[in-house]
N, C-alpha and C positions, 0 to 999 in steps of 0.2 A: 504494500500500499504506500502511496506517495505521502510524504510528510505534510504537505499542505491540504490533503484531502480529509474528508470527514466520512463517517459511516452513517448511513441512513437505513432504517427499517420501514418497509412498506408492507402493510397488512391489508390484503384484499378481502372484501366481503361481497357475497352474492347479493344482488339487489332483488331479483324476482325469481320466478319459477322457470324461465326460459333457459335452455341449455346453450353452452358455448358450442358453436359449430367446430367440427374437426379442423376446418381451414383456420379459423381464429385461433384455436389452441396450438396448431402447428406454427402459425405466424408469430404468436407470442413466444413460444419456445425458441424459435429461430432468433427473434429479437433479443431475448435474454442471453442466448448462447453467444451472439455477436458481441454483446456488451461484456460478457465474462472474458472475452479475449483482450479487451481494452482496459479493464479495470477489475478490482476485486468485486465479485458477485457470487452469491449463493441463493438458491431459490428452491421452494418446494410448495406442495399443496396440502391442504387439510381435507381429509375425507377418507373414504374407503376405496383403496385402489383395486380391490378385488371386484367391486361392483361399479367402479368408475363414477361414484357419486362424490363429486367435489364441491365443497361449499366455501372454499376460500384459499388463500395462499399467502406466503410470506416471502419477501425479497429483501435481502440484506446486500447493500451495495455501497461503493464509495462514490462520492462526488465532491466537487470543489466547494459547493455551498448549497443552500436550500433552493435557490432558483434553478440550478442545474438538476437537483434531485427531483424537483417537481416536473421539469421538462422531460426527464428520463422516464418518469412514471407515466406522465400523460401520453407519451409516444408508444407505450406498450399496447399492442393490438387488443389485448383482453380488456384494458381500460377503455380504449377508444370504442370498443363494441357497445359500451353502455350497460353491459350485463353485471359489471362489478364496480363498486366504488372502493376507494382506498383511504387509509390513514397513513400519514408519513411523519416519522419522528427521527430526529438526530439521535444517534446511539453512541454513548460514551463508554467504550470497553474498559472495564476495571480489572478483569482477570482474563488471561488467555493461556491456553495450554501451549507448551513448547511443541514444535513440530518435530 
């Protein structure tokens, strides 16, 4: 992680009953994968993977500031679809395991 960067936690919440299309899910996964090649990023979903019932997600990523973190979040196809809303918070890591 770059010294001047900050970590942000984005928590996604499903808005209604409509399901995300396979295309939106694939586009979001590709978007996050591309971001992970440029900066620290880890992401996952909440739900039952055996039934594929997903009701939310969490993305932890680095950004230079809140403005950039919002732009990154708003550009995610799953957010742009309007099926999920998100909360974004800056995360100050106090303890981390050695690699």
